[in-house]
N, C-alpha and C positions, 0 to 999 in steps of 0.2 A: 500846492507849491511844495516841491521837494528840495531838499538841500543836498548838493553834491559833495560827498566826502571823498577826498583823494585817497588812493590806495595807501600812500605813504603815511597817512594819519595813524593807522593802526600800529605801524612800526614805531612811530614817535610816541604814541600813547603807551605802548608796551614798555618802552624804555623809561618813560616818565614814571609809570607805575612801579617798575623795578627799583628805580632810584628812590622813590618815596618809601617803599617797603623796606629797602636796605637802610635808609636813614632812620626810620622808626625802630627797626630791629636793633640797630647799633646803639640807639639811645636807651632802649628798654632792656636789653639783654646783658648789660654790664653794670658794674658798680664803680668803675673808674671815671672820674670827672672829665679827664681829657678825652676819653673815648666818647663820652656823652657829647662833648663839644664837637668832636669830629662828626658824630651822627647828626647834630644840628646843622653843620655845614653841608653835609650831603643832602639833607632835607631841603635846605635853602637853594642848593644848586638844582634840585629837581623842580622847584617852583620857578626858578629863573628859566630853565629849559622849557617848561610848560608855557610861560609867558611868550617866549620867542616863537614857539610853534603856533600858539594861538594867534599871534600877530601876523605870522606868515600865512596861515590858512585863511584868516579873515581879510587879508589885504591891508591891514593897518599896522605896517611895520614901524612907522614913526611913533605911534602910541606905545607899541610894545617895547621899543628901544628906550623910550622915556621911563616906562615902568621898570624895566630891567635895571637901568642906571639907578633909579631910586631904591630898588630892592638891594642892589649891591652896596650902596652907601649905608643903608640900614643894617645890612648883614655885617659889614666891617665894624660898625660901632658896637653892635651886639657882641661880636667875637672879642673885641678888645676889652669890653667891660667884663664879660664872663671869664676871659683869661686872667684878668686882674683879680677877680674874686677867687678863682681857682688857685692862683699863686699865693694870695693871702691866706687861704685855707691851708695850703700845703706848708707854708712857713709856721703856722700856728700848731697844726696837728701832725706834721711829718707824715702825712698819708693823703692819698687821693681817693680813698674809699668813701662811697656815699653813706655807708653805715655810720661813719664817724660824725656825720652832720647832726645826728640826734643829740650829741653832747653840746651843741652850740646853744647859747642863750642870747636873748636880745630881742 
């Protein structure tokens, strides 16, 4: 029994992989906390895109939509909490550099 993979799958998979690599690179290549948050957002968008494509290709769009809505809600909560932590860090240290986190205690 063979599985038929549509030709457009490779285009979607390439786009997903590029978004994933771009998000990881954005998170790892900088010392700015806001840029790390943006990289996390790009990474989460690639996961959302992958869920949509997987649901479309498997024929389970209802499940994919439910998972995407759940991921979006979790993503919003994470972004708000991390943005609050970044804002508090900036108010205390007057910098968004990750290297300054070594001076934190607690």
